[in-house]
C-alpha positions in Angstrom: -2.4 -1.1 0.6 7.1 7.3 0.0 6.9 8.9 2.5 6.2 7.1 5.8 5.4 10.0 8.0 1.8 10.5 9.9 0.3 14.3 10.3 -1.2 14.5 12.9 -4.5 16.1 12.5 -5.2 19.6 14.1 -8.4 20.8 13.1 -11.0 20.6 16.3 -13.8 18.1 16.4 -16.0 18.8 14.2 -20.0 17.4 14.3 -21.2 14.8 15.6 -20.1 15.4 19.5 -23.1 13.4 20.7 -22.3 10.1 22.5 -24.0 8.3 19.6 -22.2 10.1 17.1 -19.1 8.9 18.3 -20.2 5.9 19.3 -20.7 5.6 15.6 -17.6 6.8 14.7 -15.2 4.1 17.1 -17.1 1.4 15.0 -15.8 2.2 12.1 -12.8 2.5 12.8 -12.9 -1.2 13.2 -13.9 -1.9 9.9 -17.6 -4.3 11.0 -17.6 -5.6 6.9 -13.8 -6.4 7.0 -14.5 -8.3 10.3 -17.4 -9.5 9.0 -15.2 -11.4 6.1 -12.6 -12.0 8.5 -14.8 -14.1 10.4 -16.4 -16.0 7.2 -13.3 -18.0 7.8 -12.5 -19.1 11.2 -15.3 -21.2 11.9 -15.4 -23.9 9.1 -11.6 -24.4 10.2 -12.5 -25.1 13.3 -15.2 -27.1 11.3 -13.1 -29.4 9.4 -10.3 -29.6 12.5 -13.2 -31.3 15.2 -15.1 -33.2 12.0 -18.5 -31.6 13.1 -19.4 -29.1 15.5 -16.2 -27.5 17.5 -19.2 -26.6 20.5 -21.0 -23.1 20.5 -19.1 -21.6 23.2 -15.4 -22.0 21.6 -16.5 -21.2 18.3 -18.1 -17.4 20.1 -15.0 -16.9 22.6 -12.9 -17.6 18.8 -15.0 -15.4 16.9 -14.6 -12.7 19.9 -11.2 -13.1 19.9 -10.9 -12.7 16.3 -13.0 -9.5 16.1 -10.9 -8.0 19.2 -7.4 -9.0 17.5 -9.4 -7.7 14.1 -10.5 -4.4 14.7 -8.2 -3.4 16.7 -5.8 -3.9 13.4 -7.7 -1.9 11.0 -7.8 0.7 13.7 -4.5 1.0 13.9 -4.5 1.4 10.3 -6.9 4.0 10.1 -4.2 5.5 12.4 -1.2 5.0 10.3 -3.1 5.7 7.2 -5.3 9.2 8.3 -2.9 11.4 6.0 -3.3 9.0 3.1 -7.4 8.5 3.2 -7.1 12.4 3.8 -6.7 13.2 0.3 -8.3 9.7 -1.2 -11.9 10.1 -2.5 -12.6 7.4 -1.6 -11.8 7.7 2.1 -11.7 11.2 2.9 -15.4 10.0 4.9 -14.0 8.0 7.5 -14.0 9.4 11.5 -9.9 10.3 11.6 -9.8 12.6 8.2 -13.4 14.1 9.1 -12.3 14.8 12.7 -14.8 12.9 14.7 -12.3 11.0 16.6 -8.9 11.9 17.3 -5.4 10.7 16.1 -4.1 9.9 20.2 -7.7 8.5 20.9 -7.9 5.8 18.0 -4.5 4.6 18.7 -5.4 3.9 22.6 -8.7 2.5 21.4 -6.7 0.1 18.6 -4.4 -0.6 21.2 -6.9 -1.7 23.8 -9.1 -4.0 21.1 -5.2 -5.5 20.6 -4.5 -6.8 23.8 -8.1 -7.1 25.0 -8.4 -10.5 22.0 -4.9 -11.3 22.4 -6.3 -12.4 26.5 -9.2 -13.4 25.6 -8.2 -15.6 22.9 -5.4 -17.1 25.9 -8.1 -17.6 28.3 -10.7 -18.5 26.8 -9.0 -21.0 23.9 -5.4 -21.8 23.6 -2.3 -19.6 23.8 -1.2 -21.1 19.7 -4.1 -19.1 18.7 -3.7 -16.0 20.7 -0.2 -16.0 19.4 -1.1 -15.8 15.8 -4.0 -13.9 15.9 -1.8 -11.0 17.1 1.1 -11.6 15.4 -1.4 -10.9 12.6 -2.3 -7.9 14.0 1.2 -6.7 14.0 2.5 -8.0 10.9 -0.9 -6.1 9.2 0.3 -2.9 10.9 3.9 -3.3 11.2 5.0 -4.8 8.0 2.3 -4.4 5.4 0.7 -0.5 6.5 4.0 1.2 7.4 6.3 -0.2 5.2 4.5 -2.0 2.5 1.9 -0.2 1.4 4.2 2.7 1.0 7.4 1.0 -0.8 6.4 -1.5 -3.3 3.6 -3.4 -5.8 3.7 -6.0 -3.9 2.6 -4.4 -1.0 -1.0 -6.7 -1.1 0.7 -9.5 -2.3 3.1 -10.4 1.3 0.6 -8.1 3.1 -2.1 -10.8 2.6 -0.8 -13.4 4.7 -2.4 -11.1 8.0 -5.9 -11.7 6.2 -5.2 -15.3 5.7 -4.4 -15.6 9.5 -7.6 -16.0 10.9 -8.3 -19.2 9.0 -5.5 -20.8 11.5 -6.5 -18.7 14.6 -9.5 -21.0 14.1 -8.1 -24.4 13.8 -5.4 -23.6 16.1 -8.2 -22.4 19.1 -9.5 -26.6 18.8 -6.1 -28.1 18.1 -3.6 -25.9 19.8 -1.2 -26.5 16.7 -1.4 -26.1 12.7 -1.7 -28.5 10.7 -0.9 -29.2 6.5 -5.1 -29.2 6.0 -4.9 -25.5 7.9 -2.4 -24.1 6.0 -4.2 -25.1 2.3 -6.9 -23.2 3.6 -4.5 -20.2 4.1 -3.0 -20.1 0.8 -6.6 -20.3 -0.3 -7.5 -17.3 1.3 -3.8 -15.5 0.8 -4.0 -15.6 -3.6 -7.7 -14.8 -3.4 -6.2 -11.7 -1.4 -4.6 -9.9 -4.3 -6.7 -9.8 -7.0 -9.6 -9.3 -4.6 -7.9 -5.8 -3.7 -6.3 -5.4 -7.5 -9.6 -5.2 -8.5 -10.5 -2.4 -6.3 -7.7 -0.4 -6.8 -8.4 -0.7 -10.6 -11.7 1.4 -9.6 -9.7 3.9 -7.5 -6.2 4.4 -9.6 -6.9 7.9 -9.1 -7.1 7.9 -5.4 -4.1 5.8 -5.3 -1.7 7.3 -7.5 -2.7 10.9 -6.1 -1.9 9.4 -2.2 1.2 8.0 -3.9 0.6 4.0 -3.0 2.1 2.0 -5.6 -0.5 -0.6 -5.6 0.1 -2.7 -8.4 -2.5 -1.0 -11.2 -1.1 2.7 -10.5 2.8 1.4 -11.1 2.0 -1.4 -13.6 0.8 -1.5 -17.1 -2.5 -2.9 -17.4 -1.3 -6.3 -19.4 0.7 -6.8 -16.5 -1.4 -6.5 -13.6 -4.0 -8.9 -15.4 -1.3 -11.5 -16.0 -0.4 -10.9 -11.9 -4.6 -11.2 -11.4 -4.7 -14.3 -13.1 -2.2 -15.8 -12.3 -3.3 -15.7 -8.5 -6.6 -16.2 -9.5 -5.4 -19.6 -11.1 -3.2 -20.6 -7.8 -6.5 -20.0 -5.3 -8.0 -22.3 -7.7 -5.7 -24.9 -7.3 -5.4 -24.7 -4.1 -9.0 -25.0 -3.7 -9.2 -28.3 -5.4 -6.2 -29.2 -3.0 -8.0 -28.6 -0.3 -10.9 -31.5 -0.9 -7.4 -33.8 -0.8 -5.8 -32.7 2.2 -8.7 -32.7 4.0 -10.7 -35.3 2.8 -13.9 -33.1 1.7 -16.8 -34.8 -0.4 -18.6 -33.9 -3.6 -20.8 -31.2 -2.1 -17.0 -29.1 -1.3 -15.7 -30.2 -4.9 -19.0 -29.1 -6.9 -18.8 -25.4 -5.4 -14.9 -25.1 -5.8 -15.1 -26.0 -9.2 -18.3 -24.3 -9.5 -17.1 -21.3 -7.8 -13.2 -21.0 -9.6 -15.1 -20.8 -13.2 -17.1 -18.2 -12.3 -14.4 -16.6 -10.4 -11.7 -17.3 -13.9 -14.8 -16.0 -15.6 -14.9 -12.6 -14.1 -10.8 -11.9 -14.2 -10.8 -12.2 -17.8 -13.1 -10.5 -18.4 -11.4 -7.7 -16.1 -8.9 -8.7 -18.6 -10.7 -7.0 -22.0 -11.8 -4.6 -20.0 -11.3 -2.8 -16.9 -14.5 -1.1 -16.4 -15.2 -4.6 -15.4 -13.1 -4.3 -12.0 -15.9 -4.0 -9.4 -17.8 -7.1 -10.9 -14.6 -9.1 -9.9 -14.6 -7.7 -6.5 -18.1 -8.4 -5.5 -17.6 -11.8 -6.6 -15.3 -12.4 -5.2 -16.6 -11.4 -1.4 -19.1 -14.2 -2.6 -16.8 -16.4 -3.6 -14.7 -16.1 0.0 -18.0 -16.9 1.9 -19.2 -19.4 -0.2 -16.3 -21.6 -0.5 -16.2 -21.2 3.3 -19.8 -21.9 3.3 -19.4 -25.2 1.3 -16.4 -26.7 3.4 -18.6 -26.0 6.9 -21.8 -27.8 5.1 -20.0 -31.0 3.6 -18.6 -31.7 6.7 -21.5 -31.4 8.7 -23.4 -33.1 6.2 
């Protein structure tokens, strides 16, 4: 999101042993809600790159490949982190800590999904989109999950690059290359990520401390955390306004970017004044990302 050793769960498999229960457990490993948020940032860049609707099949193909890669990354994250998930109350009910799935089976499942995402995108979009998607998976698992998450308070700052990659994948699926516009959209998500996760870390500070994960709210003072949250939020808003210029977007997007940016900053200020407001900022940030990317789409289409 110290000791990077992996703990293998040796308890015998517990219920549900029925097929339906195992299927649900495998689906849970992919973290579907996170995948949904990632895919929301994939289609609007495709619309901007095309100047309109890029074609239903290309959109479906890109979303399927992106979902496979993101799902694979999340499964592998579950595999690597199942030792710390076991001691955190927020994550202790996940399939691996609950012994609903064997760790080795989860590892195979994650690798299969990741490989499937690469070959799917290569076959139905292009090799650039496939390479970007798989590169994000590898960065998320090996750089963020294995190295950064357990060793530095800058973990989510650097690791946020993986979560912003779907923007680049969507753009590349249409054009086979990248551009300044794609990188500015990437920057919006990149700078959105730290305050989004730090808000969650404030709420679950004791959990992260128990697992010895050096999230910023755990290892830094409230003042330092709030300053970092405000700075990243402000840069995110500036990037969102810059996007209107580089992508030649109109008043619909600009109005949304201004309104959403003010809302986000007010909630970030509220957290600085009262940390009990952290989950409100977390929810606001989720809505912010979905709506601002929807505004990009609407602006181009209208």
